[in-house]
C-alpha positions as CSV (number, residue, x, y, z in Angstrom):
1,X,-46.4,167.2,33.3
2,X,-48.8,169.1,33.8
3,X,-50.3,170.6,36.1
4,X,-53.6,169.4,38.3
5,X,-55.2,169.9,41.4
6,X,-58.0,167.6,43.3
7,X,-60.2,167.9,46.1
8,X,-61.7,165.2,47.8
9,X,-64.1,165.3,51.0
10,X,-63.7,162.4,53.5
11,X,-66.3,160.7,55.8
12,X,-66.6,162.9,58.9
13,X,-66.1,159.8,61.4
14,X,-62.5,158.5,60.5
15,X,-60.4,158.1,63.1
16,X,-57.5,161.0,62.4
17,X,-55.3,157.8,61.8
18,X,-58.3,156.6,59.1
19,X,-58.1,160.1,57.6
20,X,-54.6,160.6,57.7
21,X,-53.8,157.1,55.9
22,X,-56.2,158.0,53.7
23,X,-54.4,160.7,51.9
24,X,-51.4,159.4,52.0
25,X,-52.7,156.4,49.6
26,X,-54.1,159.4,47.4
27,X,-51.0,161.2,47.5
28,X,-48.6,157.9,47.2
29,X,-50.8,157.1,44.2
30,X,-49.9,160.7,42.7
31,X,-46.2,160.0,43.4
32,X,-45.8,157.0,41.0
33,X,-46.3,159.0,37.9
34,X,-46.2,162.8,39.1
35,X,-44.7,165.3,41.6
36,X,-47.1,166.4,45.1
37,X,-46.8,170.4,45.2
38,X,-49.0,171.3,48.2
39,X,-51.0,169.7,50.6
40,X,-53.9,171.5,51.9
41,X,-56.1,170.1,54.7
42,X,-59.4,172.4,55.3
43,X,-60.1,170.2,58.0
44,X,-63.9,169.6,58.5
45,X,-67.0,171.7,56.8
46,X,-70.2,171.8,56.1
47,X,-71.4,169.9,52.9
48,X,-73.5,172.0,50.9
49,X,-76.3,169.5,50.8
50,X,-76.6,165.7,52.2
51,X,-75.1,163.0,51.5
52,X,-75.9,159.7,52.5
53,X,-76.8,161.1,55.3
54,X,-74.0,162.8,56.1
55,X,-73.8,166.9,56.7
56,X,-69.8,167.7,57.1
57,X,-66.9,165.9,55.6
58,X,-63.2,166.5,55.6
59,X,-61.5,168.6,52.7
60,X,-58.4,167.9,51.5
61,X,-56.4,170.1,48.6
62,X,-54.2,168.8,46.8
63,X,-52.0,170.3,43.8
64,X,-49.2,168.0,41.5
65,X,-48.4,167.7,38.3
66,X,-48.4,164.2,36.9
67,X,-48.3,162.5,33.4
68,X,-51.4,162.6,31.3
69,X,-53.2,159.2,32.5
70,X,-53.0,159.8,36.5
71,X,-55.9,161.7,37.0
72,X,-58.8,159.0,35.3
73,X,-56.0,156.2,37.4
74,X,-56.9,158.9,41.1
75,X,-60.4,159.3,40.0
76,X,-60.8,155.1,39.7
77,X,-59.2,154.9,43.5
78,X,-61.5,157.9,44.6
79,X,-64.3,156.1,43.9
80,X,-63.9,152.4,44.6
81,X,-63.0,154.2,48.5
82,X,-65.3,153.8,51.0
83,X,-63.3,156.9,52.9
84,X,-64.4,159.3,50.2
85,X,-67.8,160.6,50.0
86,X,-67.0,163.8,46.9
87,X,-64.2,164.5,44.8
88,X,-63.1,166.4,41.7
89,X,-59.6,166.2,39.8
90,X,-59.1,169.6,37.7
91,X,-56.3,170.5,35.1
92,X,-54.8,173.6,36.0
93,X,-53.8,173.9,32.8
94,X,-56.8,174.5,30.8
């Protein structure tokens, strides 16, 4: 198992229930082939530049350990989710 971290930015207009559901969805994907070490919700922050006419986003940082193929599956789910406007998954060991 390798150590990874991901930061994803959710749409600012999501209600708290939908935001928590999205975070739970992505952490459950990680738990299928790995383990979540920590979830740090940074909250509403200003974006560096406008994305899809949005100036703010809800940032979430997740540290986790997982198998080598899990980040690709996680990125696939980020890509097809309408709630996520940006994401990145980084291998902390390299």
